[in-house]
TITISE-838099 format. One line per field, with one value per residue (C-alpha): x, y, z; residue in three letters. Coordinates in Angstrom, 2 decimals. Last residue first. Example, Ala and Ser with C-alpha at 12.3 -4.5 7.8 and 13.67 -1.06 7.14 Angstrom:
xx <- c(13.67  12.30)
yy <- c(-1.06  -4.50)
zz <- c(7.14  7.80)
code <- c(SER  ALA)
# end
This chain:
xx <- c(-16.87  -18.50  -16.31  -17.84  -15.65  -12.46  -10.77  -12.18  -10.76  -7.47  -7.16  -8.02  -5.46  -6.72  -7.98  -8.25  -6.41  -6.33  -3.69  -3.41  -0.33  -0.65  1.44  -0.99  -2.20  -2.86  0.01  -0.02  -0.01  -1.51  -2.51  -3.20  -3.86  -2.66  -0.36  2.76  1.55  0.44  1.54  -0.34  2.14  3.98  4.59  2.44  2.75  0.63  -2.33  -4.36  -2.75  -3.18  -6.84  -8.65  -6.03  -5.40  -9.04  -9.10  -5.97  -7.40  -10.51  -13.38  -11.96  -10.87  -9.75  -6.77  -5.55  -1.90  -0.48  3.21  4.66  1.97  3.18  0.92  -1.26  -0.08  -2.19  -2.12  -0.41  -3.00  -5.43  -8.45  -10.44  -7.18  -6.87  -10.06  -8.35  -6.05  -9.14  -10.83  -11.40  -13.33  -13.15  -15.98  -16.17  -17.37  -20.33  -18.59  -19.08  -16.94  -16.98  -16.46  -15.13  -13.77  -16.40  -18.96  -20.82  -20.07  -21.12  -18.65  -19.68  -18.37  -16.50  -13.63  -10.64  -12.62  -14.37  -11.05  -9.31  -12.23  -12.19  -8.44  -8.73  -11.73  -10.12  -6.88  -4.60  -5.33  -6.19  -7.16  -9.74  -10.25  -13.66  -15.99  -14.07  -16.54  -16.34)
yy <- c(55.57  53.82  53.87  55.90  58.97  56.88  57.99  61.52  62.01  60.47  62.91  65.95  64.91  63.88  60.29  58.90  55.77  53.00  50.38  47.06  44.82  41.29  40.63  38.24  40.90  43.34  45.45  49.16  51.55  55.03  56.79  60.12  59.27  61.26  58.93  60.48  59.39  61.78  60.27  59.19  57.11  54.30  50.84  51.25  48.14  47.33  49.58  50.85  54.29  54.78  53.79  57.06  59.53  57.18  57.25  61.06  61.30  58.87  60.95  59.56  56.03  53.73  50.34  48.38  44.90  44.72  41.50  40.61  39.42  36.99  34.20  34.81  31.79  29.36  28.33  25.30  23.09  20.32  21.04  23.30  21.58  21.06  24.81  25.03  24.29  27.26  29.28  31.52  35.24  36.54  40.19  40.85  43.14  46.51  47.36  45.89  42.62  41.31  37.54  34.81  31.26  28.76  29.24  28.73  31.05  34.26  37.61  40.29  43.70  46.79  49.67  49.01  48.97  47.66  44.91  44.09  43.55  41.61  39.29  38.76  37.89  35.58  33.78  32.93  30.68  32.76  32.41  35.62  35.38  38.02  38.54  38.91  40.35  40.34  38.40)
zz <- c(108.63  105.70  102.59  99.74  100.25  100.54  97.31  97.55  101.05  99.91  97.00  99.13  101.73  105.17  104.93  108.45  109.48  112.05  111.27  113.07  112.88  114.25  117.38  119.07  121.55  118.67  117.36  116.59  113.62  113.69  110.50  108.83  105.22  102.24  100.29  101.88  105.34  108.07  111.36  114.48  116.51  114.70  116.20  119.31  121.44  124.51  123.68  126.65  126.93  123.18  122.90  123.68  122.44  119.51  118.50  118.77  116.60  114.05  113.54  111.41  111.29  108.46  109.71  108.45  109.38  108.31  106.86  106.57  109.87  110.97  113.29  116.30  115.61  112.94  109.97  107.63  110.24  109.96  107.15  107.04  109.81  111.70  112.14  114.20  117.56  116.90  117.64  115.12  114.82  111.84  110.85  108.45  105.43  104.09  106.32  109.35  111.23  114.09  113.92  116.51  116.50  119.04  121.78  119.00  116.63  118.55  117.10  118.10  119.36  117.58  119.23  116.83  119.19  122.17  120.23  118.58  121.93  123.44  120.41  120.83  124.53  124.06  121.12  122.94  120.85  117.80  114.13  112.36  109.62  106.94  105.49  102.53  99.58  96.73  93.47)
code <- c(UNK  UNK  UNK  UNK  UNK  UNK  UNK  UNK  UNK  UNK  UNK  UNK  UNK  UNK  UNK  UNK  UNK  UNK  UNK  UNK  UNK  UNK  UNK  UNK  UNK  UNK  UNK  UNK  UNK  UNK  UNK  UNK  UNK  UNK  UNK  UNK  UNK  UNK  UNK  UNK  UNK  UNK  UNK  UNK  UNK  UNK  UNK  UNK  UNK  UNK  UNK  UNK  UNK  UNK  UNK  UNK  UNK  UNK  UNK  UNK  UNK  UNK  UNK  UNK  UNK  UNK  UNK  UNK  UNK  UNK  UNK  UNK  UNK  UNK  UNK  UNK  UNK  UNK  UNK  UNK  UNK  UNK  UNK  UNK  UNK  UNK  UNK  UNK  UNK  UNK  UNK  UNK  UNK  UNK  UNK  UNK  UNK  UNK  UNK  UNK  UNK  UNK  UNK  UNK  UNK  UNK  UNK  UNK  UNK  UNK  UNK  UNK  UNK  UNK  UNK  UNK  UNK  UNK  UNK  UNK  UNK  UNK  UNK  UNK  UNK  UNK  UNK  UNK  UNK  UNK  UNK  UNK  UNK  UNK  UNK)
# end
């Protein structure tokens, strides 16, 4: 089994896609006005409209209600990314901080309130752990 994607349901697909395109520097591929994907070497971030929820079961997902999942992206230099994105971000939860597990990370919210973490491995152990992850 391979992890393929995570899907975020939103009431404003265009806004959320534009946000992730800016954060990641990657262009989305649109399938319909209600569904787009941002592809990475390791997985895909899918963004779907609340209008698609009924296809999975009425009430099965609720936009803007996530309080437990963090979307994480490894970057070459978290401080440089934050310098570029920081003034544009609406809510920074944690400014660039070196975590006890060896990553330097910044945590912020996307326009729907979902947590986003950009991180750079900085300890020797973390660098080794993420050596094979495309950056």
